[in-house]
Structures are given as C-alpha cells and as structure tokens.
N, C-alpha and C positions, 0 to 999 in steps of 0.2 A: 504494500500500500504506500503511495506517495505521501509525503508529510505535508503539514500545514504550517505556513510561515505567518506569524502574528506580529504586526507592526503597530506599536503604540508608544507615545512618548511617556506615558504613565506606567511605571514599572508594576505597580499593584494590579493594574488592569490587564496587562499582557500576561502576567503570571497567573492571575485568576482564570483567564480564558484558557491558558495552557493547561492548568490543573483540571479544569472541567473536561477538556477534550481528551487529555490523556486517560482520565477515568473512563472515558467512552471507548478507549482502545486506539486513539489516534496518536501518531508521532508528531511532535511540534518542534519548531525553531522560533527563536525570538529575536526581534530587532527593535531598537529604541529610537532610531532616526533614519533618514533617507539613505545615508551612506551605508549603514549596516544592512539595510533592506536590499539595496541594489547589489551589494557584495554577496549576500546570501543567494539572491536569485541567479547571479552570474556563475556562482560556484556550482549550484545544482538547482534547476527550476523546481519549485514546489508543486504539489498537486492542487493547492488552494492557497490564496493570499487573503488574510484578514487585515484590512488596512484602515487606520485612523485617518480622518480628513486633515486634522490639524496636528502638525508635528513641530514642537518647539525646537529651536536651535538646529534646524535642518535646512539644507540647500533647496530641497524640494518639498512641496506639500503633497497631500494624498492624491489630489487630482493630477499633479505632475507625474507622480509615480505611476498612477493608473494609466495615463497616456503612454508612458514609456513601456510599461508591461504589455499593453495591448498592441503596441507597435512591434516589439521584439519577441514577445512570447504570447501570442494571441490565444493560445489554448488554455492558459491558466485562468480559471475563474477567480474573480476578485469580489470579495464582500466588503463593502464600505461600512465603517462604524463612526458615529459622530455624536457628541453630546449637545449639539446646538439645535437639533430638531428643525433645521432649515430645509423646507421642502424643495427650494430652488437648488440647493446643493445636491439633494437626492436625485433630482431630475438631471442635473448636469452630469452626475456620476454615471447614471444609467445610460445617458446618451454617449458617454465616452467608452462604454463597453462593460461597466460593472455588472456583476451577476445579480446583486441585491444590495439593499441599504438597510441598516439597523441603527436605531437610536439608542444612545446611552441615557439613563441606565437601562440595560437590556434585560429582557426576560430570558432566563436560561433555556426554558422549553422552546421559546421562539428561536433563540440562537441555534439550538441543536437541529431544529427542523430545517433551517436555512443551510447549515453546515452539511447535513446529510444530503440534501438535494444538490448542493454545489459539488460535493465530492463525487456523487453519482454522475453528474455532468462531466466532471474531469475524467472519471473512469471510462465513460462511454466515448469521449473524444479520443482518448489514448487507444481504445480498442478499435475504433473506426479507422484511425490512422494506421494501426497495425494491419488491419484487414486490407486496406487499400494498397499497402506495400506488398502484401502477399498475392494480390490479384494476378500479377504477372511476374514470374521469377526468371532467373538465369536459365532454368531448365527449358524454357520456351525457345531457346536458341537451338534449333534442330537442323542438322545437316552434316554432311561429310564430304561434299564435293570440293574441288580445288578452289573454286571462286568463293564458296562459303567459308572455307578455312582461312583464306586470305583476308576476308572481311573481318572474321572473328579475331584474327591476330592483330589487326589494326585497332579493333575495339579494346582488346586487352591492354594495349599500350597506353590508352588514354583514361582508363578507369580510375587510376589513383591520382591523376592530376586534377587541376581545377580548370583546365583549358576549355574554351568553347568549341563545340563540335558542330559541323554542318553535315548532315546525312543527305545524300542525294540518291535518287532511284525512282523508278516508276511507281505509280499508285498501286498499293496492295502488295508491295515487295517485302514489307516488314520493317519499315524505318522506325516505327514506334517501339517495336520489340527490341530493336538494336539500342534505342535510347534508354529503355528500361533496363536493359542488360548493363549498360554503362553505370546507371544509377545503383543497381543491385550489387555490383562489384566494387563500388566506390566507397570512400570514407563517409559519404552522406546516405548510406543505405538505410539508416534508421530515421532519416528526415523525409519530408514530403516529396513526392513526385507529382507535379501538377502539369496537366496538359492544357495548352491554349490552342483551341481549334480555330486558327486564323480565318479559315474559309467559312466557318459555321457561325461566327458572331456577327450580328447585324452591325453595319458600319457606324450607325449613330450611337450604338451602345458600347463599342469596343473599349473606350477609355474607362467607362464605369466598370466594365467587367474586369479589366486589367488592374486598374488603380484603386477601385473601390470608390465610395462616395460618403459625404457627410451632409445630412439634412437635419433641420430642426425637428421634423416629425419622427424620423427613424434613427437619428443619431449616427454612429459610425457603422458603416458596412464595408467589411474588408473585401478587397479584390483578389484576383488570382495570384498576383505577384506577392501580396502580403501572405497569402496562404502558403506559398512556396518558400517562405523565409527559412533559411538554413538548409534547404534541399535543392531540388532541381526543377527548373521551369523548362518545359518542352514546347517550343513554337512549331506546331504541326502545320506544314504547308505555309511557310513564312512569307512566300511571295504574294499571298492573298491579303496580307496586312495593309490597311489603308496608308497612303503616303503620310498623312498628318500624324498618324500614330507611330509610324516608323521613326520620325524625328524625336518623339518623346521617349520611345524605347531606347534610342541611341543615347539620350541624356541619362536614362536610368543606368545603362551599362557603364557610362563614364563616372557618374556620381554615386551609384549604388543607393539612391534615394529618389523619392518622388512625392507629389502631393495628391491626395485623394480629390476627386471631382467635388467642388464645393467646399473643400477644406483649406486650411491655411498652414497646418503643421506639416513638417517634413517627415516622411516615413522612411526609415532606413531598412534596407533589406540586404541579406547575404545570400546570393543566388549563384548556382552554376547554370549556365544557359546551354541547351542543346536545341538545334533547329533542324528542320527538314524541308525539302522541296522536291517536286518532280518536274520543275521547270528549269530552263537555262537562265540563271540569274544574270549572267553577262548580257544576254539579250534583253532581259527585263530592265537592266540598268541603261542600256543603249536606248530603250524606248521610254525612258524617264518614268518607269513604273516602280522602280526600286532604288533606294538610296545607296550610292556606292560606299559611303562611310559606314553605314550599318552593315553592308555586306562584308566589309573587311573586318569589322568587329566580331561578326558571327562566324566567319569562315576561317577561324584560326587553324582548326584541324579538319580538313575535308575528308569524308569517308564515303565511298560509293557502296550502296547496297544492291547486290545483283538481282536481276529479274529472275523469274522462275525459268525462263528460256535458257538462261546461262547457268542453271544449276539443276538440270533435269535428273541427274543422279539422285538428288534429294527427294524426288517426288514420292517414291515408295515409303520412306521413313516419315515424311510429312503426312502422308495419307493415313498411316497407322497411328500417328500422334493425334490427328483430328478425330479418328474413330474413338480413341480412348477419351478424348476431351468431350465428345458428344455423349458418350456413355456416362461420364461423371456429372456433366452439367444438365443433361436432359433425360437420362435414362434410356437412350437409344441403344440398340443391340450392338455388342462387340462382334464384328465380322472380319474374317480374313479377306484378303484380296487375291483373286486368282492371277496366275502368271500372265494370262491373256489381257486381263484388265489392267495390270501394271504396265504392260507393253503399250496398250492404248493410251493410258494416262501420260506416258513419257513421250508419245509422238504427237499429242495434241498441242495446239497453240494456246498460250495463256495470257491474253491481254490484261486480265485482272490479277495475274500473278498468284502469290500464295493465298491471298484473300479469296480469289476465285476458286482455287482448289479446295479450300476449307468449305466454301458454300456448296460446291458440287458434292463433296463427301457427305455433308449434312443432308442434302436433298436425297441422295441415294439411300441413306439409312432411314429417312422418314418414309419414303415411298416403297422401299423394299419389303419383302415378307419377313425379314428378320432372321432367316435361316440360311445356312450355307455361306460359302465365300461370295464376295461381290464379283459378278461376272462381267465380261466386256459388253454384253448386250444391254446391261443396265446403265452404261455410260453413253453420253452423246457422242456420235461420230460426226466430225465436222464437215467433211467434204464428200468422201465416197461412202455410201450407205448400202447395206445389204437388204434386199427385200426378203419376204418370208421364205422364199425358196432357196435363199442363200446366194442368189446372183448379185454381183457387185454392180451398182449403177454408176457409170462413169460420169465425171464432170463434163460439161459441154465442150470445153477446150480440148480435152484429151480425146473425146469421141470423134472429133473432126479431123484428126491427124491420120496420115498413112500408118500402117502397122509398124514399120521400122522406126519412124520418128516417135510414135506413141510409146513403143517399148523403151526406147532410149530415154524419153522424158520421164516415164514411170520409174525406170531403174535409177535414173539420176536423183529424182526426188525421194525415192524410197531409201537409197543409200545415204543421201544427205540427212534424212530424218533419223536413220539409225545411228549414224556417226554422232550427230548432235545429242541423241538420246543417251549415248554412252560417254558423253563428255570428251569426244574426240579420240577415244581409245580404239585404235584399229584392231587390236587383238580381240577385244570383247565383241566388237562389231562383227568381225569375221566369224567368230564362234556362233553368234546368234543367227546370222544369215545363212550359216552352213557352207562357208567357203574357206579354203586355205587362205592364209594371210597374203601370200604372194599373188594368188589369183585375184584377191580383192584389190590389191594395189594395181594390178593390170586393168581390172575392170574400171576402177576409178579414173585411171589415166585415159582409158578409151572414151569415157564419158565426159572428159574435161573437168574432173573434180580434183581439187588439191586440198591439203589441210594446212592450217597455219595456227599459230598461237594467239589466243585471245583471252585475256583475264586469267592466265594460268592454265587454261584448258585448251585442248586441241579441238578446234571447231571446223567442220567441213565448209568449204566455200566453193562456188562455181568459178573456174578459171576461164573467163571469156576469151582469153588470148589463145587458148589451145582447143581447137574444135574437136568434136568427137570423131573417132575413126569410123 
C-alpha cells in the first residue's frame, strides 16, 4: 500500500492525523513546510497528499503546492484541509485538481470517509496505468525474417537512450508495436505510454487534446502531453498534425513546457517522443505541409518498419500468433493452418500489411466451422480462382496470349512469387517447386529473372535488359 504524506505547519495537527491513520493501518510521512513537502514527494511520490492551505514560514502555500503536484504528479490525489472555512478557497482548490476539501476542526469519521475514497482512487489509477502498460508487450514483436531482425536490432539500440525516434513504413506494418517495444524495453517502462492519433483528432480541438485546458466551470483538465509526463508520447501519423500545432509542439520539444488552453501557468513535462508516418516527409516539407524544424527535431533516429511484402517468411508465425490472440480475447477456436493455406497466404499481396493479415485470420475463425486446420479454400484468392470443378479461371490478360508467351508469363510470375515468398532463398524455392537448384537458375535466366539484395533479403526482380530465350 502506498503511504500518505501529511503536510501541516501545526505539529499537533499533523501528528494527530498521522496517529489516526496509522491506527487504521495506513503508513504516513510528515512535513511541516513546503520545502519538506516537495522533498518528500520528489524522493518517492505518495499514494495520497493531505495538504494544509496555509503554511507559515514556507516559500509556497497549499495552492502553490497543489498546482505543482498536479503538474508533475497528476495521479496523486490531494485532500485540502483549512481552518478558515472559506468556500472560495475550497472552490479554487477543487478547480486546481484537489480531490476534496475538509474544514478544521474536522470530524474524524468524515476525514476517514474522504481518506478511504481518495486512497481507493489512487489504487485504481495505479492499477489502470499498470493494465495499460500490459496491453501490448515486447512479446508482440513477432518475426524471424532478415528484414524483421534488422529492424529489431535497430530498435534494441535505441531502447535505453532518450533519443527521439521516427518510425517510417506503410499503414498497418506495425509502427505502433515497434514504438511500444521501445517503451517496454526502456528505462521508462513503468511510466505512461500515450498515443496521439494525429489523423483522428479534429483540427479545432487538437490543442485542447494535447495541452489540456482551464475553465472557470470545469477547472483544470489535463491533456495528453500532461498524461504522458515521465513516459513516452507517441505521435501516430505525425504528418497529419495541423501546421499551427506543429509550431507549438516544436516549442514544447525545445522548452519541455507549455500552457494549457485558457491557462496562464507553465506546465513542465518530461517526455520521450516517438513519431511515425507512412508519408514522405521530405515531400511534405517541399509542399509546405510540414515544418522542416520539427522534422529535424523528431527525426533524430530514423527506423524503417518493413511491409509484410518484405517479410513474407513471417506470415506463418504471425498467423499462428493472431489465432492465439483471437482465442484469448474473443474465445474463437484455436486452429492449425494447412500447408496449402500457408503457401497461399505467402503468395498473396498485402496492401494492408500485418493489420490486414490479422483481420483476415479473425474473419476466417469467425466464419469457419471451428474444426480442423484452416484450408486454402477458406482464404480469398486474389486473381486466379478455381470454380467448383477445380478448373482455374485465367485472368483476361493471360487468356489472350499465345500459348508460348502465356506459359512464359505464368512461369515468370509464379517463380517471382515463390522466390519472394521464401525471402529470396533459391535453395528453398527450388525445393518447393520441385526443381534442382541448377535447373532453377537456368530457368530463371531463360525467363529474364535475376535476384538482387534488398533490405537484407534476396528478392527476385525482372531483368528487362535480358529477354527470355
């Protein structure tokens, strides 16, 4: 159980409250002035702060301490106590984020009711933060392909630093998973991870969402940057951030502080910033849609997240992972995947990348009968489809070619697909297609196909300079 920090300039009062709380099983610490209070909070944040409004011989009064605590440790509930019975002070304290207000001399039963509720609030906040941190863990980094291992190696190099990271890659490739991996393996793993969906926030509300706001009716409402204090803020699809907001985010990165909308106080934050985009930010800068200064601030360590097309070897293990995930989260059946279904998955195109694969697996599990392995017939076939008699229906372009040209076009596309499927590995491709390796090399040459290195994997490409024999 977290302890309770009692701050009052009257020794008798703070010791009396401490004795009462310790009799109820709580652990307490005591402070007689603002310096002692802030030193105690900075050494170890308490689960609850009981704070007197008036503190003699202190640099800060209770309201000043409250503002500082709500700025730097917003999860700590603060109960204000005062002997002056001034309702305006109570209203001011609540607007600044106090949990409750109690007058001196206080009723012990009333005090205990407020303390128990405040401690329960503190416990729930800690549990909620813990659950959010467990939502996505480093185990979600699934893959073994060369391009995946190269990316993970880069991620591992930046986890322990505080450097800003820019993740680039197509939509659905797993950029947020990569960002959460950095967070989970970093020194900030026990602090918040807050996602800012730059494309999903209404432009007219983006500053309130990021910086929070202060109004006479609702008091202080923290924004996402304030919630991320001490941890990581992740700007998802940062290219969609409005230009006006970009300049203010740039100022936050420089000063590590900002003002809430409608507020006058400076809010200090300690943040690690990770960003992502599926756009070419150089082109966005050239088109005056993205600030070059912000780009250089965010792009300290650029890391590319590969598309699913570039990591086809990972499709079977990803599919198995999504089957287990759907079973745990939705109770869908755990099914194996047949070799034919795996082969089809590895030869499909994936414009939606890993997200598309996850959705496809979920759909198959929902619509299937729940028994036996997942078969190829349960998966969508993109171009060439078989009718009920097993006949293959050719695409229009292939059906109009003479036999020799159609055969060469089919063989070229088929072999390109298989080589890409096996990450450029000629030996594995030859084994699958049932050819000797030397025979496959001769066939590739006759079809005008060469292999070259790309992102650490050997990927087949058409060599237009060498015509087919």
